[in-house]
TORBA-918616 format. One record per atom (N, C-alpha, C): residue number from 1; residue in three letters; x, y, z. Coordinates in nm, 4 decimals, decimal comma. Layout:
// TORBA-918616
[NUM; 'Ala'; [X; Y; Z]]
...
// end
This chain:
// TORBA-918616
[1; 'Met'; [5,0811; -15,2244; -2,5834]]
[1; 'Met'; [5,1988; -15,3462; -2,4328]]
[1; 'Met'; [5,3633; -15,3212; -2,5053]]
[2; 'Ala'; [5,3939; -15,2598; -2,3962]]
[2; 'Ala'; [5,5435; -15,3219; -2,4478]]
[2; 'Ala'; [5,6206; -15,4447; -2,4583]]
[3; 'Glu'; [5,7340; -15,4408; -2,5646]]
[3; 'Glu'; [5,7827; -15,5617; -2,5632]]
[3; 'Glu'; [5,8180; -15,6205; -2,4626]]
[4; 'Asn'; [5,8095; -15,6298; -2,3464]]
[4; 'Asn'; [5,8792; -15,6770; -2,2553]]
[4; 'Asn'; [5,7387; -15,7301; -2,1346]]
[5; 'Asn'; [5,6306; -15,7356; -2,1821]]
[5; 'Asn'; [5,5085; -15,7326; -2,1360]]
[5; 'Asn'; [5,4844; -15,6737; -2,0279]]
[6; 'Thr'; [5,4906; -15,5492; -2,0238]]
[6; 'Thr'; [5,4373; -15,4254; -1,9315]]
[6; 'Thr'; [5,4023; -15,3285; -2,0140]]
[7; 'Ile'; [5,2891; -15,2651; -1,9207]]
[7; 'Ile'; [5,2211; -15,1413; -1,9878]]
[7; 'Ile'; [5,3373; -15,0380; -1,9394]]
[8; 'Pro'; [5,3327; -14,9472; -2,0738]]
[8; 'Pro'; [5,4215; -14,8265; -2,0502]]
[8; 'Pro'; [5,4085; -14,7577; -1,9509]]
[9; 'Gly'; [5,4780; -14,6615; -1,8565]]
[9; 'Gly'; [5,4579; -14,6234; -1,7310]]
[9; 'Gly'; [5,5132; -14,7656; -1,6029]]
[10; 'Glu'; [5,4629; -14,8650; -1,6117]]
[10; 'Glu'; [5,5025; -14,9525; -1,5052]]
[10; 'Glu'; [5,6459; -15,0248; -1,5140]]
[11; 'Ala'; [5,7230; -15,0108; -1,6216]]
[11; 'Ala'; [5,8461; -15,0474; -1,6088]]
[11; 'Ala'; [5,9401; -15,0365; -1,5009]]
[12; 'Ile'; [5,9114; -14,8605; -1,5251]]
[12; 'Ile'; [6,0453; -14,7726; -1,3843]]
[12; 'Ile'; [5,9805; -14,8932; -1,2268]]
[13; 'Pro'; [5,8751; -14,8384; -1,2071]]
[13; 'Pro'; [5,8370; -14,9357; -1,0665]]
[13; 'Pro'; [5,8507; -15,0608; -1,0712]]
[14; 'Leu'; [5,8590; -15,1364; -1,1501]]
[14; 'Leu'; [5,8777; -15,2964; -1,1333]]
[14; 'Leu'; [6,0136; -15,2954; -1,1515]]
[15; 'Gln'; [6,1308; -15,2022; -1,1940]]
[15; 'Gln'; [6,2850; -15,2368; -1,1953]]
[15; 'Gln'; [6,2948; -15,1736; -1,0377]]
[16; 'Glu'; [6,2225; -15,0333; -1,0030]]
[16; 'Glu'; [6,2667; -15,0346; -0,8308]]
[16; 'Glu'; [6,2459; -15,1204; -0,7556]]
[17; 'Glu'; [6,1282; -15,2565; -0,7822]]
[17; 'Glu'; [6,0540; -15,3469; -0,7028]]
[17; 'Glu'; [6,1874; -15,4490; -0,7122]]
[18; 'Leu'; [6,2392; -15,4666; -0,8175]]
[18; 'Leu'; [6,3357; -15,5733; -0,8663]]
[18; 'Leu'; [6,4675; -15,5385; -0,7844]]
[19; 'Phe'; [6,5224; -15,4002; -0,7964]]
[19; 'Phe'; [6,6079; -15,3336; -0,7495]]
[19; 'Phe'; [6,6091; -15,3775; -0,6035]]
[20; 'Lys'; [6,5451; -15,3558; -0,5094]]
[20; 'Lys'; [6,5144; -15,3352; -0,3893]]
[20; 'Lys'; [6,4914; -15,4694; -0,3515]]
[21; 'Lys'; [6,4712; -15,5616; -0,4158]]
[21; 'Lys'; [6,4465; -15,7462; -0,3659]]
[21; 'Lys'; [6,5661; -15,7980; -0,3761]]
[22; 'Ile'; [6,6765; -15,7578; -0,4923]]
[22; 'Ile'; [6,8034; -15,8061; -0,5334]]
[22; 'Ile'; [6,8775; -15,7009; -0,3819]]
[23; 'Phe'; [6,8729; -15,5777; -0,4035]]
[23; 'Phe'; [6,9685; -15,4957; -0,2966]]
[23; 'Phe'; [6,9073; -15,5524; -0,1327]]
[24; 'Asp'; [6,8063; -15,5934; -0,1129]]
[24; 'Asp'; [6,7382; -15,6487; 0,0414]]
[24; 'Asp'; [6,8082; -15,7690; 0,0354]]
[25; 'Ser'; [6,7971; -15,8917; -0,0632]]
[25; 'Ser'; [6,8408; -16,0229; -0,0188]]
[25; 'Ser'; [6,9822; -16,0376; -0,0458]]
[26; 'Ser'; [7,0341; -16,0149; -0,1369]]
[26; 'Ser'; [7,1814; -16,0117; -0,1477]]
[26; 'Ser'; [7,2363; -16,0532; -0,0092]]
[27; 'Pro'; [7,3772; -16,1649; -0,0200]]
[27; 'Pro'; [7,4333; -16,1862; 0,0531]]
[27; 'Pro'; [7,5548; -16,1348; 0,0635]]
[28; 'Leu'; [7,5678; -16,0623; -0,0647]]
[28; 'Leu'; [7,6927; -15,9625; -0,0712]]
[28; 'Leu'; [7,6473; -15,7873; 0,0271]]
[29; 'Gly'; [7,7559; -15,7761; 0,0791]]
[29; 'Gly'; [7,7493; -15,5970; 0,0970]]
[29; 'Gly'; [7,7363; -15,5433; -0,0016]]
[30; 'Ile'; [7,6305; -15,4532; 0,0213]]
[30; 'Ile'; [7,5750; -15,3452; -0,1011]]
[30; 'Ile'; [7,5913; -15,1368; -0,0416]]
[31; 'Ala'; [7,6363; -15,0887; -0,0573]]
[31; 'Ala'; [7,6225; -14,9775; -0,0245]]
[31; 'Ala'; [7,6358; -14,8877; -0,0884]]
[32; 'Leu'; [7,4865; -14,7810; -0,0862]]
[32; 'Leu'; [7,4867; -14,6641; -0,1602]]
[32; 'Leu'; [7,5222; -14,5169; -0,0907]]
[33; 'Val'; [7,6093; -14,4407; -0,2101]]
[33; 'Val'; [7,6817; -14,3563; -0,1201]]
[33; 'Val'; [7,6302; -14,2366; -0,1922]]
[34; 'Thr'; [7,6588; -14,0979; -0,1838]]
[34; 'Thr'; [7,6360; -14,0107; -0,2433]]
[34; 'Thr'; [7,7371; -13,9359; -0,2755]]
[35; 'Lys'; [7,7567; -13,8384; -0,3420]]
[35; 'Lys'; [7,9188; -13,7810; -0,4380]]
[35; 'Lys'; [7,9784; -13,7330; -0,3276]]
[36; 'Glu'; [7,9375; -13,7210; -0,2113]]
[36; 'Glu'; [8,0477; -13,6677; -0,1570]]
[36; 'Glu'; [8,0592; -13,8095; -0,0280]]
[37; 'Leu'; [8,0257; -13,9651; -0,0562]]
[37; 'Leu'; [8,0679; -14,0305; -0,0099]]
[37; 'Leu'; [8,0477; -14,0814; 0,0615]]
[38; 'Arg'; [7,9179; -14,0154; 0,1038]]
[38; 'Arg'; [7,8239; -14,0696; 0,2574]]
[38; 'Arg'; [7,7338; -14,1843; 0,2126]]
[39; 'Phe'; [7,7107; -14,2436; 0,2914]]
[39; 'Phe'; [7,6602; -14,3852; 0,2739]]
[39; 'Phe'; [7,4850; -14,3619; 0,3032]]
[40; 'Phe'; [7,4053; -14,3660; 0,2097]]
[40; 'Phe'; [7,2531; -14,2908; 0,2342]]
[40; 'Phe'; [7,2024; -14,4841; 0,2085]]
[41; 'Ser'; [7,2738; -14,5657; 0,1757]]
[41; 'Ser'; [7,1389; -14,6844; 0,1897]]
[41; 'Ser'; [7,2467; -14,7748; 0,1523]]
[42; 'Val'; [7,1981; -14,9334; 0,2757]]
[42; 'Val'; [7,3443; -15,0224; 0,3087]]
[42; 'Val'; [7,2096; -15,1179; 0,3266]]
[43; 'Asn'; [7,2809; -15,2349; 0,2594]]
[43; 'Asn'; [7,1911; -15,3562; 0,2883]]
[43; 'Asn'; [7,2150; -15,4217; 0,4292]]
[44; 'Ser'; [7,1842; -15,5162; 0,4602]]
[44; 'Ser'; [7,2564; -15,6326; 0,5875]]
[44; 'Ser'; [7,3381; -15,6932; 0,5725]]
[45; 'Ala'; [7,3588; -15,7159; 0,4666]]
[45; 'Ala'; [7,5041; -15,7677; 0,4728]]
[45; 'Ala'; [7,5995; -15,6791; 0,4610]]
[46; 'Trp'; [7,5960; -15,5793; 0,4344]]
[46; 'Trp'; [7,7321; -15,4462; 0,4428]]
[46; 'Trp'; [7,7329; -15,4134; 0,6207]]
[47; 'Glu'; [7,6137; -15,4053; 0,6724]]
[47; 'Glu'; [7,6220; -15,4084; 0,8539]]
[47; 'Glu'; [7,6332; -15,5171; 0,8823]]
[48; 'Ile'; [7,6795; -15,6288; 0,8430]]
[48; 'Ile'; [7,7429; -15,7569; 0,9221]]
[48; 'Ile'; [7,8938; -15,7258; 0,8601]]
[49; 'Met'; [7,9120; -15,7250; 0,7276]]
[49; 'Met'; [8,0463; -15,7110; 0,7234]]
[49; 'Met'; [8,1028; -15,5938; 0,7843]]
[50; 'Thr'; [8,0738; -15,5319; 0,7872]]
[50; 'Thr'; [8,1628; -15,3868; 0,8903]]
[50; 'Thr'; [8,1004; -15,3452; 1,0018]]
[51; 'Gly'; [8,0006; -15,4350; 1,0690]]
[51; 'Gly'; [7,9682; -15,4339; 1,2161]]
[51; 'Gly'; [7,9232; -15,3214; 1,2688]]
[52; 'Tyr'; [7,8843; -15,2234; 1,1427]]
[52; 'Tyr'; [7,8335; -15,1174; 1,2175]]
[52; 'Tyr'; [7,6601; -15,1612; 1,1387]]
[53; 'Pro'; [7,6069; -15,1028; 1,2995]]
[53; 'Pro'; [7,4353; -15,0862; 1,2377]]
[53; 'Pro'; [7,4176; -14,9992; 1,1517]]
[54; 'Lys'; [7,3506; -15,0114; 1,0412]]
[54; 'Lys'; [7,2471; -14,9257; 0,9528]]
[54; 'Lys'; [7,2736; -14,7792; 0,9859]]
[55; 'Arg'; [7,1886; -14,7367; 1,1013]]
[55; 'Arg'; [7,1669; -14,5676; 1,2054]]
[55; 'Arg'; [7,2792; -14,5337; 1,1821]]
[56; 'Glu'; [7,4005; -14,6102; 1,2279]]
[56; 'Glu'; [7,5391; -14,5380; 1,2263]]
[56; 'Glu'; [7,6382; -14,5330; 1,1118]]
[57; 'Leu'; [7,5805; -14,5915; 1,0154]]
[57; 'Leu'; [7,6727; -14,6108; 0,8648]]
[57; 'Leu'; [7,6097; -14,4667; 0,8136]]
[58; 'Leu'; [7,5081; -14,4896; 0,8302]]
[58; 'Leu'; [7,4380; -14,3388; 0,7507]]
[58; 'Leu'; [7,4830; -14,2195; 0,7584]]
[59; 'Ser'; [7,5538; -14,1811; 0,9043]]
[59; 'Ser'; [7,6071; -14,0910; 0,9856]]
[59; 'Ser'; [7,7651; -14,1012; 0,8866]]
[60; 'Leu'; [7,8119; -14,1608; 0,8350]]
[60; 'Leu'; [7,9631; -14,2282; 0,7875]]
[60; 'Leu'; [7,9970; -14,1943; 0,6678]]
[61; 'Thr'; [8,0804; -14,1752; 0,6297]]
[61; 'Thr'; [8,1128; -14,1991; 0,4882]]
[61; 'Thr'; [8,2230; -14,2637; 0,4810]]
[62; 'Val'; [8,2539; -14,3354; 0,2968]]
[62; 'Val'; [8,3656; -14,4071; 0,2984]]
[62; 'Val'; [8,4937; -14,4173; 0,3395]]
[63; 'Lys'; [8,5304; -14,2918; 0,3287]]
[63; 'Lys'; [8,6616; -14,2732; 0,3843]]
[63; 'Lys'; [8,6581; -14,3279; 0,5670]]
[64; 'Asp'; [8,5658; -14,2695; 0,6354]]
[64; 'Asp'; [8,5648; -14,3456; 0,7802]]
[64; 'Asp'; [8,5784; -14,4612; 0,7681]]
[65; 'Ile'; [8,5170; -14,5678; 0,7139]]
[65; 'Ile'; [8,5607; -14,7193; 0,7469]]
[65; 'Ile'; [8,6231; -14,8186; 0,6511]]
[66; 'Thr'; [8,7222; -14,7106; 0,5515]]
[66; 'Thr'; [8,8021; -14,7549; 0,4831]]
[66; 'Thr'; [8,9305; -14,7916; 0,5061]]
[67; 'His'; [9,0267; -14,8631; 0,5223]]
[67; 'His'; [9,1542; -14,9514; 0,5986]]
[67; 'His'; [9,2418; -14,7837; 0,4987]]
[68; 'Pro'; [9,2830; -14,7478; 0,6226]]
[68; 'Pro'; [9,4130; -14,6262; 0,5721]]
[68; 'Pro'; [9,5101; -14,6701; 0,4672]]
[69; 'Asp'; [9,5379; -14,7647; 0,4211]]
[69; 'Asp'; [9,6001; -14,8522; 0,3206]]
[69; 'Asp'; [9,5556; -14,8301; 0,2185]]
[70; 'His'; [9,4213; -14,8281; 0,1949]]
[70; 'His'; [9,3313; -14,8070; 0,0496]]
[70; 'His'; [9,2421; -14,7160; 0,0440]]
[71; 'Ile'; [9,2868; -14,5976; 0,1095]]
[71; 'Ile'; [9,1968; -14,4558; 0,0907]]
[71; 'Ile'; [9,2628; -14,4273; -0,0455]]
[72; 'Ser'; [9,4137; -14,3544; -0,0781]]
[72; 'Ser'; [9,4363; -14,3022; -0,1374]]
[72; 'Ser'; [9,3952; -14,3764; -0,3039]]
[73; 'Val'; [9,4042; -14,5022; -0,3066]]
[73; 'Val'; [9,3477; -14,5882; -0,4372]]
[73; 'Val'; [9,2242; -14,5552; -0,5203]]
[74; 'Asp'; [9,1453; -14,5765; -0,3647]]
[74; 'Asp'; [8,9842; -14,5766; -0,3979]]
[74; 'Asp'; [8,9370; -14,4533; -0,3842]]
[75; 'Leu'; [8,9273; -14,3359; -0,3612]]
[75; 'Leu'; [8,9866; -14,2194; -0,3848]]
[75; 'Leu'; [8,9822; -14,1936; -0,5195]]
[76; 'Glu'; [9,1266; -14,2003; -0,6090]]
[76; 'Glu'; [9,1205; -14,1992; -0,6912]]
[76; 'Glu'; [9,0247; -14,2478; -0,7946]]
[77; 'Asn'; [9,0170; -14,3657; -0,7667]]
[77; 'Asn'; [8,8929; -14,4829; -0,8888]]
[77; 'Asn'; [8,7501; -14,3985; -0,8748]]
[78; 'Ile'; [8,7283; -14,3398; -0,7194]]
[78; 'Ile'; [8,6035; -14,3000; -0,7315]]
[78; 'Ile'; [8,5771; -14,1572; -0,7806]]
[79; 'Arg'; [8,7243; -14,0676; -0,8080]]
[79; 'Arg'; [8,7278; -13,9657; -0,8812]]
[79; 'Arg'; [8,6849; -13,9772; -1,0096]]
[80; 'Met'; [8,7696; -14,1249; -1,0644]]
[80; 'Met'; [8,7746; -14,1236; -1,2008]]
[80; 'Met'; [8,6568; -14,1714; -1,2759]]
[81; 'Leu'; [8,5826; -14,2336; -1,1741]]
[81; 'Leu'; [8,4260; -14,3185; -1,1958]]
[81; 'Leu'; [8,3288; -14,2032; -1,2298]]
[82; 'Met'; [8,3391; -14,0860; -1,1052]]
[82; 'Met'; [8,2480; -13,9646; -1,1079]]
[82; 'Met'; [8,2569; -13,8580; -1,2213]]
[83; 'Glu'; [8,4216; -13,8589; -1,2988]]
[83; 'Glu'; [8,4620; -13,7194; -1,3823]]
[83; 'Glu'; [8,4240; -13,8418; -1,5025]]
[84; 'Glu'; [8,3456; -14,0176; -1,5053]]
[84; 'Glu'; [8,3533; -14,0961; -1,6331]]
[84; 'Glu'; [8,4829; -14,1178; -1,6925]]
[85; 'Lys'; [8,5474; -14,0732; -1,6938]]
[85; 'Lys'; [8,6975; -14,1518; -1,7297]]
[85; 'Lys'; [8,7321; -14,2837; -1,7357]]
[86; 'Ile'; [8,6564; -14,3705; -1,6142]]
[86; 'Ile'; [8,6480; -14,4779; -1,6451]]
[86; 'Ile'; [8,4751; -14,5296; -1,6048]]
[87; 'Pro'; [8,4216; -14,6725; -1,6581]]
[87; 'Pro'; [8,3239; -14,7156; -1,6450]]
[87; 'Pro'; [8,2750; -14,7626; -1,5260]]
[88; 'Val'; [8,3814; -14,8552; -1,4579]]
[88; 'Val'; [8,3437; -14,9187; -1,3489]]
[88; 'Val'; [8,5005; -14,9382; -1,2653]]
[89; 'Tyr'; [8,5125; -14,9669; -1,1640]]
[89; 'Tyr'; [8,6064; -15,0069; -1,1078]]
[89; 'Tyr'; [8,5713; -15,1404; -1,0086]]
[90; 'His'; [8,6695; -15,2115; -1,0016]]
[90; 'His'; [8,6541; -15,3354; -0,9280]]
[90; 'His'; [8,7835; -15,3222; -0,8250]]
[91; 'Thr'; [8,7811; -15,3882; -0,6598]]
[91; 'Thr'; [8,8695; -15,3721; -0,5781]]
[91; 'Thr'; [8,8480; -15,4619; -0,4893]]
[92; 'Glu'; [8,9565; -15,5176; -0,4261]]
[92; 'Glu'; [8,9646; -15,5825; -0,3011]]
[92; 'Glu'; [9,0193; -15,4661; -0,2326]]
[93; 'Lys'; [8,9593; -15,4768; -0,0887]]
[93; 'Lys'; [9,0140; -15,3357; -0,0426]]
[93; 'Lys'; [8,9550; -15,4108; 0,1327]]
[94; 'Arg'; [9,0267; -15,3676; 0,2404]]
[94; 'Arg'; [8,9995; -15,4073; 0,3730]]
[94; 'Arg'; [8,9100; -15,2577; 0,4576]]
[95; 'Tyr'; [8,8393; -15,2961; 0,5366]]
[95; 'Tyr'; [8,7372; -15,1961; 0,5867]]
[95; 'Tyr'; [8,7655; -15,2211; 0,7259]]
[96; 'Thr'; [8,7567; -15,0737; 0,8075]]
[96; 'Thr'; [8,7914; -15,1008; 0,9543]]
[96; 'Thr'; [8,6252; -15,0896; 0,9950]]
[97; 'Arg'; [8,6115; -15,2368; 1,1069]]
[97; 'Arg'; [8,4872; -15,2243; 1,1252]]
[97; 'Arg'; [8,5005; -15,1769; 1,2644]]
[98; 'Lys'; [8,3471; -15,1727; 1,2848]]
[98; 'Lys'; [8,3221; -15,0913; 1,4108]]
[98; 'Lys'; [8,3970; -15,1115; 1,5291]]
[99; 'Ser'; [8,4486; -15,2693; 1,5651]]
[99; 'Ser'; [8,5320; -15,2961; 1,6689]]
[99; 'Ser'; [8,6798; -15,2666; 1,6312]]
[100; 'Gly'; [8,7259; -15,2065; 1,5464]]
[100; 'Gly'; [8,8398; -15,2110; 1,5610]]
[100; 'Gly'; [8,9402; -15,2646; 1,4492]]
[101; 'Ser'; [8,8856; -15,3898; 1,4056]]
[101; 'Ser'; [8,9508; -15,5231; 1,3616]]
[101; 'Ser'; [8,9073; -15,4522; 1,1947]]
[102; 'Thr'; [9,0203; -15,5293; 1,0814]]
[102; 'Thr'; [9,0058; -15,5177; 0,9572]]
[102; 'Thr'; [8,9671; -15,6564; 0,9149]]
[103; 'Arg'; [8,8773; -15,5662; 0,7818]]
[103; 'Arg'; [8,8254; -15,7418; 0,7107]]
[103; 'Arg'; [8,8166; -15,6807; 0,5463]]
// end
């Protein structure tokens, strides 16, 4: 038995299940993107926040919904994160919702 009371080999499925529960039930919008910044998974809170249904979001990129005033800073932070020059970054930014309004 492993120290955390799981049988070796069960830890990854349990972690995946826990991640999915957190992802799906979070009141905060969560979006996962590819290296090309295309959305590949979003939770329902992200749909509400952006005003886009999931099927449309999966055809968009971060740049498509980021307010123009925030794109350059956001892209620079993402670049540094991907190059492992920074471990994480926090930001407050506006998104352009499907309706054209910003949030």
